[in-house]
N, C-alpha and C positions, 0 to 999 in steps of 0.2 A: 504494499499500499504505499502511496505517495506521502511524503511528509509536507508541511505547509510551504516549505521554501520551493520544493518541487512544483507543487499546484500553483503558486505565486508566479514562478516563471514561465510556467505553461499558459497562464491566463494572459501574460504579456504577450505573448505570440499568437493570441487567440484559440488556444487549445484548452481542454479539460481532460481531466483523467476519468477513463471509464473502467468500472470494476467488470470482471469476467465472470464472477460466480455469485449466487445468491448468498452464500456464506460470507463473502467478503462484504457484500452490500450490509448484510445482518450485523456483521462485526463493526462496521464504520457507524451505522445508525445506534447501535447500543453504546458504542464509545462516545459518540456525540451527546447522547442522551446522559450517560453516566457521569461524563466530565463537566456538564453544565447544570444538571438537575438540582443540585443542593444551591448553587449560585442564583439560578433563576428563581427558586422557591423563596430564597432570602430576600431578593430585590423586590419581587411582587408582593410578599407578605408585609415587608416594611413599608412600601408604598401605599398598600391598602390601609395599613393602620394608620396612616395620616389624613384619611378620609374623615370628614367631621359631620357631614349631612348628605342627603341624597343627591343634592346638586352637584357636589363634589365628584360623584361617580361621572358625570356627563362627559368631560373632556377625553378621559381614557376610554370611556365606551364608544364616543364617536370616532376617535383614532382607531380603535380595534375594529370597528365596522368598516372603516375605510380600509385597513390592511386586509380584512377577510374578503371584501369586494374585490380587490386587487388579486388575492389569491383565488377567488372564484374564477376571475377571467382568465388567469393563467392556466388553472386546470382545464377550463373549456377549450382554450386554445391548444394545449397539449393533446386533449382527447380528440379534437377535431383533426390534428396532424397525425396522431396514432391511427386513426380511422383511415385516413387517406393512404398511410403507408401499408396498411394492411394488417397492422398489429391489433387484432380484435381483442385479445385477453387484456393488454396494457390499456387499450381504448376504453374497455368496460370498466377497469378498476380505476382509471382518471376519471370517466363519467361518475362513478360512484362516490368518488372523493369530491368532486364538483357538487353533487348532490347534498352530500353531508355538510359541505361548506355553506352552501346555500341555506339549508336548514339552520345552521349555526348563525349565519347573518340575519335571519328572520328573528331568531330568539335574542341576539343581541340588540337588534332594533326594538324588540319589545320591551327588554330590560331598560334600555335607554330611556324609553318613553315613562317607564315606572320610576324613574328618578324624580319626576314631577309629583309632588304629593297630592293626594286627592283633595279637593277643596272641602273645607269644613262645613258641615250643614248649618245653615242659619237657624238659629234658635229664637224664635219670636214669642212675644206674650200676646195674650188675647185680651 
């Protein structure tokens, strides 16, 4: 597997590393997850701990929605290209990932709307 320096130099010349076995891919994905999981959890937990009211959730949720929208478009584009190239299994998996991302987009949008507290009912007197 290439190290960061090798990947960097390959990127300079417009190339990227491609893994040739599912085991290599599983290994790099697990390594990336393991190496960053604790730090990501710490960063996001500390960030969330600073939120003081429901409105404070909005900026992050709006940014997250934008990132997910970009991811959805990326996955749709990849699925379309995989279909065009005849990689049916890859296209199906990318399509499934795009659908899941779309569902997450809708849920994040709903959560973002939920940051606005419901109006308090007016209590009148007779």
